[in-house]
C-alpha positions, 0 to 999 in steps of 0.5 A, a space after each residue: 177542854 173536852 175531846 169529842 169523837 162525834 159520829 154523824 147521822 146523814 140523810 140520803 143527800 149526805 146532809 148531817 141530821 144528828 150527832 152521836 157521842 159516846 155517853 161519857 163524852 156527852 156527860 162531859 159536855 153537859 158538865 161543862 155547860 153546867 159549869 159555864 151556866 154557873 159562871 154566867 150566873 155568878 157574873 150576873 149576880 156580881 154588883 157592877 162598878 156603876 152600882 157602887 156609891 162612895 161611903 160618904 155619898 151614901 151617908 149624905 143620901 141617907 141623911 137627906 132622906 131622913 131630913 125629908 
């Protein structure tokens, strides 16, 4: 978990317009986001259980295609 110490830039109505972070904290945030992106890509690349066929069924389907 990244501990942040943000400072906010506000307009005349005290509405937040921007956030300032120390560079080291920003680099931690970016690193965490890149790791999360890698995890999501890995999860998306994993075969889904519904995509798996039992070996015997796969052999039958191959044999049927071969006979056709």
